[in-house]
N, CA, C and O atoms as a DFTB+ gen file, in Angstrom:
332 C
 N C O
     1  1       0.701      -1.272       0.239
     2  2       0.588       0.251       0.310
     3  2       1.130       0.420       0.386
     4  3       2.169      -0.038       0.861
     5  1       0.407       2.275      -0.594
     6  2       1.597       3.463      -1.233
     7  2       1.010       4.357      -0.081
     8  3      -0.143       4.479       0.332
     9  1       2.181       4.935       0.293
    10  2       2.680       6.008       2.091
    11  2       1.210       7.100       1.180
    12  3       1.465       7.460       0.031
    13  1       0.105       7.429       1.667
    14  2      -0.754       8.698       1.480
    15  2      -0.533       9.699       2.905
    16  3      -1.445      10.324       3.445
    17  1       0.137       9.689       3.115
    18  2       0.081      10.761       4.888
    19  2       1.171      11.719       3.651
    20  3       2.329      11.875       4.041
    21  1       0.897      12.190       2.554
    22  2       1.390      13.496       2.090
    23  2       0.544      13.799       0.213
    24  3       0.891      14.493      -0.743
    25  1      -0.545      12.936       0.436
    26  2      -1.257      13.682      -0.302
    27  2      -2.488      13.335       0.074
    28  3      -2.769      12.657       1.062
    29  1      -3.641      14.054      -1.141
    30  2      -4.624      14.331      -1.091
    31  2      -5.326      13.842      -2.401
    32  3      -4.946      13.802      -3.572
    33  1      -6.982      13.333      -1.512
    34  2      -7.358      12.459      -2.820
    35  2      -8.526      13.301      -2.919
    36  3      -9.292      13.611      -2.007
    37  1      -8.599      13.861      -4.964
    38  2      -9.627      14.503      -5.305
    39  2     -10.416      14.133      -5.946
    40  3     -10.122      13.198      -6.690
    41  1     -11.577      14.588      -5.973
    42  2     -12.838      13.849      -6.485
    43  2     -13.062      14.651      -8.525
    44  3     -12.901      15.869      -8.605
    45  1     -13.266      14.181      -9.343
    46  2     -12.991      14.999     -10.727
    47  2     -14.698      14.474     -11.284
    48  3     -15.071      13.302     -11.223
    49  1     -15.757      15.883     -11.930
    50  2     -16.911      14.988     -12.821
    51  2     -16.553      15.465     -13.790
    52  3     -16.860      16.642     -13.980
    53  1     -15.840      14.822     -14.694
    54  2     -14.494      15.626     -15.997
    55  2     -14.163      15.732     -15.364
    56  3     -14.075      15.159     -14.278
    57  1     -13.618      17.058     -16.076
    58  2     -12.441      17.731     -15.896
    59  2     -12.677      18.445     -14.497
    60  3     -11.710      18.449     -13.735
    61  1     -13.600      18.920     -14.163
    62  2     -13.882      19.907     -13.146
    63  2     -13.728      19.175     -11.646
    64  3     -14.276      18.114     -11.350
    65  1     -13.160      19.696     -11.062
    66  2     -13.138      19.541      -9.454
    67  2     -13.690      19.803      -8.143
    68  3     -13.449      20.824      -7.501
    69  1     -14.471      18.814      -7.744
    70  2     -15.652      18.577      -6.590
    71  2     -15.281      18.765      -5.387
    72  3     -15.780      19.374      -4.441
    73  1     -14.143      18.043      -5.559
    74  2     -14.100      17.807      -3.166
    75  2     -12.343      17.644      -3.448
    76  3     -12.071      16.978      -4.447
    77  1     -11.738      17.925      -3.043
    78  2     -10.527      17.356      -2.269
    79  2     -10.235      17.186      -0.820
    80  3     -10.725      17.983      -0.020
    81  1      -9.500      16.243      -0.434
    82  2      -9.550      15.879       0.311
    83  2      -8.746      16.493       1.597
    84  3      -8.710      17.705       1.384
    85  1      -8.070      16.207       2.860
    86  2      -7.129      16.170       3.366
    87  2      -5.713      15.510       3.527
    88  3      -5.531      14.294       3.591
    89  1      -4.976      16.233       3.569
    90  2      -3.529      14.971       3.205
    91  2      -3.778      14.241       4.332
    92  3      -4.416      14.732       5.264
    93  1      -3.252      12.868       4.365
    94  2      -2.980      11.628       4.477
    95  2      -4.554      10.513       4.498
    96  3      -4.702       9.371       4.932
    97  1      -5.894      11.819       3.576
    98  2      -6.932      10.828       4.782
    99  2      -7.206      10.681       3.149
   100  3      -7.187      11.472       2.206
   101  1      -7.508       9.064       3.323
   102  2      -7.967       8.205       2.122
   103  2      -9.729       8.427       1.929
   104  3     -10.243       7.700       1.079
   105  1     -10.285       9.009       2.383
   106  2     -11.813       9.393       1.485
   107  2     -11.816      10.953       1.677
   108  3     -10.911      11.726       1.992
   109  1     -13.047      11.136       1.400
   110  2     -13.550      12.233       1.045
   111  2     -15.113      12.442       0.856
   112  3     -15.634      11.559       0.175
   113  1     -15.932      13.394       1.305
   114  2     -16.949      13.809       1.884
   115  2     -17.647      14.260      -0.713
   116  3     -17.169      14.536      -1.813
   117  1     -18.808      14.003      -0.069
   118  2     -19.656      14.615      -1.704
   119  2     -20.731      14.762      -1.803
   120  3     -21.482      13.850      -2.148
   121  1     -21.217      16.233      -1.465
   122  2     -22.160      16.101      -1.460
   123  2     -23.386      16.220      -1.956
   124  3     -23.987      17.257      -1.673
   125  1     -24.212      14.984      -2.999
   126  2     -25.027      15.387      -3.853
   127  2     -26.185      15.706      -3.603
   128  3     -26.384      15.353      -2.440
   129  1     -27.613      16.449      -4.258
   130  2     -28.771      16.243      -3.708
   131  2     -29.416      14.798      -4.706
   132  3     -29.229      14.462      -5.875
   133  1     -30.321      14.145      -3.448
   134  2     -30.813      13.052      -3.613
   135  2     -31.901      13.183      -5.358
   136  3     -32.743      14.030      -5.654
   137  1     -31.351      11.856      -6.258
   138  2     -32.861      11.694      -7.163
   139  2     -31.283      12.028      -8.491
   140  3     -31.323      11.949      -9.719
   141  1     -29.997      12.416      -7.517
   142  2     -28.451      12.194      -8.539
   143  2     -28.530      10.833      -9.485
   144  3     -29.180       9.919      -8.977
   145  1     -27.992      10.590     -10.712
   146  2     -27.629       9.036     -10.733
   147  2     -26.183       9.788     -11.356
   148  3     -25.880      10.976     -11.472
   149  1     -25.556       8.696     -11.648
   150  2     -24.033       8.629     -11.757
   151  2     -24.200       7.664     -13.252
   152  3     -25.043       6.830     -13.583
   153  1     -22.654       8.358     -14.136
   154  2     -22.782       7.192     -14.767
   155  2     -21.628       6.157     -14.311
   156  3     -21.400       6.314     -13.112
   157  1     -20.646       4.916     -15.028
   158  2     -19.258       4.970     -14.922
   159  2     -18.513       5.805     -15.048
   160  3     -18.780       6.629     -15.923
   161  1     -17.476       5.955     -14.394
   162  2     -16.570       6.829     -14.903
   163  2     -17.479       8.094     -14.999
   164  3     -17.231       8.585     -16.100
   165  1     -18.189       8.668     -14.513
   166  2     -18.764      10.106     -14.488
   167  2     -18.055      10.867     -13.152
   168  3     -17.649      12.022     -13.020
   169  1     -18.074      10.024     -12.465
   170  2     -16.603      10.692     -11.172
   171  2     -15.377       9.688     -11.121
   172  3     -15.452       8.460     -11.171
   173  1     -14.554      10.244     -11.042
   174  2     -12.658       9.898     -11.272
   175  2     -12.445      10.484      -9.916
   176  3     -12.858      11.584      -9.549
   177  1     -11.791       9.672      -9.247
   178  2     -10.442      10.110      -8.199
   179  2      -9.065      10.007      -8.198
   180  3      -8.439       9.032      -8.614
   181  1      -8.537      11.138      -7.673
   182  2      -7.248      10.745      -8.681
   183  2      -5.831      11.451      -6.849
   184  3      -6.302      12.037      -5.875
   185  1      -5.186      11.308      -6.911
   186  2      -4.573      11.352      -5.172
   187  2      -3.209      12.385      -6.185
   188  3      -2.842      12.283      -7.355
   189  1      -2.823      13.227      -5.175
   190  2      -2.146      14.631      -5.474
   191  2      -0.602      14.323      -4.128
   192  3      -0.945      14.068      -2.974
   193  1       0.156      14.355      -4.291
   194  2       1.552      14.359      -3.650
   195  2       1.515      16.424      -3.118
   196  3       0.421      16.977      -3.236
   197  1       2.020      16.783      -2.903
   198  2       3.174      18.058      -1.727
   199  2       3.397      18.433      -2.835
   200  3       3.085      19.607      -3.038
   201  1       3.986      17.689      -3.974
   202  2       4.919      17.913      -5.269
   203  2       4.583      18.504      -6.746
   204  3       5.259      18.992      -7.652
   205  1       3.260      18.232      -6.551
   206  2       2.053      18.708      -7.499
   207  2       1.706      17.072      -8.467
   208  3       0.797      16.967      -9.291
   209  1       2.091      16.629      -8.318
   210  2       2.182      14.970      -9.447
   211  2       0.736      14.234      -8.935
   212  3       0.190      13.769      -7.934
   213  1       0.622      14.376      -9.760
   214  2      -1.077      13.402      -9.427
   215  2      -1.300      12.645     -10.020
   216  3      -0.776      12.854     -11.114
   217  1      -2.101      11.281      -9.999
   218  2      -2.001       9.974     -10.499
   219  2      -2.802      10.541     -11.562
   220  3      -3.113      11.698     -11.848
   221  1      -3.076       9.294     -12.120
   222  2      -3.706       8.550     -13.380
   223  2      -4.819       8.640     -12.197
   224  3      -4.656       8.446     -10.993
   225  1      -6.570       9.161     -13.246
   226  2      -7.676       9.301     -13.018
   227  2      -8.014       7.812     -12.450
   228  3      -7.120       7.002     -12.695
   229  1      -9.184       7.274     -11.704
   230  2      -9.807       6.035     -11.869
   231  2     -11.159       6.057     -11.059
   232  3     -11.538       6.544      -9.994
   233  1     -11.858       5.089     -12.352
   234  2     -12.922       5.690     -12.398
   235  2     -14.227       5.484     -11.268
   236  3     -14.433       4.310     -10.963
   237  1     -14.822       6.172     -10.840
   238  2     -15.532       5.479     -10.307
   239  2     -17.513       4.770     -10.839
   240  3     -18.340       5.231     -11.625
   241  1     -17.534       3.610      -9.985
   242  2     -19.111       2.483     -10.042
   243  2     -20.082       3.233     -10.727
   244  3     -19.649       4.359     -10.970
   245  1     -21.673       2.978     -11.292
   246  2     -22.298       3.768     -11.861
   247  2     -22.788       3.695     -10.094
   248  3     -22.212       2.931      -9.320
   249  1     -24.548       5.118      -9.411
   250  2     -24.560       4.724      -8.383
   251  2     -25.813       5.881      -8.431
   252  3     -25.739       6.886      -9.137
   253  1     -26.928       5.577      -7.593
   254  2     -28.106       6.897      -7.523
   255  2     -27.798       7.124      -6.418
   256  3     -27.037       6.402      -5.773
   257  1     -28.604       8.709      -5.769
   258  2     -28.093       8.355      -4.769
   259  2     -30.244       8.646      -3.941
   260  3     -31.233       9.212      -4.406
   261  1     -30.051       8.091      -2.980
   262  2     -31.771       7.929      -3.222
   263  2     -32.334       9.630      -3.386
   264  3     -31.376      10.402      -3.432
   265  1     -33.712      10.325      -3.481
   266  2     -34.039      11.029      -3.879
   267  2     -35.076      11.764      -2.415
   268  3     -35.652      12.852      -2.422
   269  1     -35.051      11.136      -1.718
   270  2     -35.443      11.174      -0.265
   271  2     -34.239      11.754       0.860
   272  3     -34.368      12.057       2.047
   273  1     -32.982      11.773      -0.065
   274  2     -31.509      12.139       1.027
   275  2     -30.916      13.529       0.140
   276  3     -31.273      14.259      -0.785
   277  1     -30.233      13.424       0.705
   278  2     -28.630      14.393       0.566
   279  2     -27.802      13.124       0.928
   280  3     -27.976      12.392       1.902
   281  1     -26.813      13.007      -0.111
   282  2     -25.391      11.922      -0.165
   283  2     -24.368      12.533       0.408
   284  3     -24.430      13.614      -0.177
   285  1     -23.473      12.619       1.132
   286  2     -22.673      12.372       1.046
   287  2     -21.432      10.704       1.928
   288  3     -20.899      10.206       2.919
   289  1     -21.807      10.635       0.063
   290  2     -20.540       9.425       0.300
   291  2     -18.994       9.536       0.468
   292  3     -18.444      10.614       0.244
   293  1     -18.462       8.715       0.759
   294  2     -16.841       9.124       0.272
   295  2     -16.596       7.785      -0.069
   296  3     -17.179       6.718       0.120
   297  1     -15.705       8.099      -0.549
   298  2     -15.255       8.092      -2.046
   299  2     -13.410       7.605      -1.811
   300  3     -12.515       8.400      -1.526
   301  1     -13.260       6.222      -2.015
   302  2     -12.227       6.744      -1.802
   303  2     -10.720       5.194      -2.839
   304  3     -10.966       3.990      -2.906
   305  1      -9.851       5.641      -3.220
   306  2      -9.461       5.118      -4.705
   307  2      -8.482       4.131      -4.496
   308  3      -7.970       4.460      -3.426
   309  1      -7.737       2.764      -5.032
   310  2      -7.176       1.992      -4.373
   311  2      -6.424       1.971      -5.409
   312  3      -6.818       1.535      -6.491
   313  1      -5.619       2.292      -5.272
   314  2      -4.218       2.243      -6.779
   315  2      -3.445       0.888      -7.113
   316  3      -3.013       0.037      -6.335
   317  1      -3.403       0.942      -8.433
   318  2      -2.889      -0.262      -8.527
   319  2      -4.599      -1.937      -8.643
   320  3      -4.325      -3.080      -8.277
   321  1      -5.953      -1.601      -9.145
   322  2      -6.606      -2.316      -9.314
   323  2      -6.963      -1.675     -10.427
   324  3      -6.829      -0.585     -10.983
   325  1      -7.876      -3.575     -10.678
   326  2      -8.288      -3.521     -12.056
   327  2      -9.551      -4.026     -12.144
   328  3      -9.840      -4.681     -11.143
   329  1     -10.497      -3.963     -13.046
   330  2     -12.024      -3.540     -13.100
   331  2     -12.530      -5.015     -13.385
   332  3     -13.733      -5.239     -13.520
């Protein structure tokens, strides 16, 4: 497992950064309105180190937020995993 103590987790929707965690954390909350539906790869994650080096984007699987809630899913990225 890679040392994440000096890296931040970033979540993207396309090219737009939607959330960024604190250094050393391997999860980040993303608030989405109820009823949100995302397709495979619509949201992606990276890790970025203090020197500005950023990993390749990793696709998140499709999901739907229940209509009567506001979701704050914790996204995690595992490097080296294959689908």
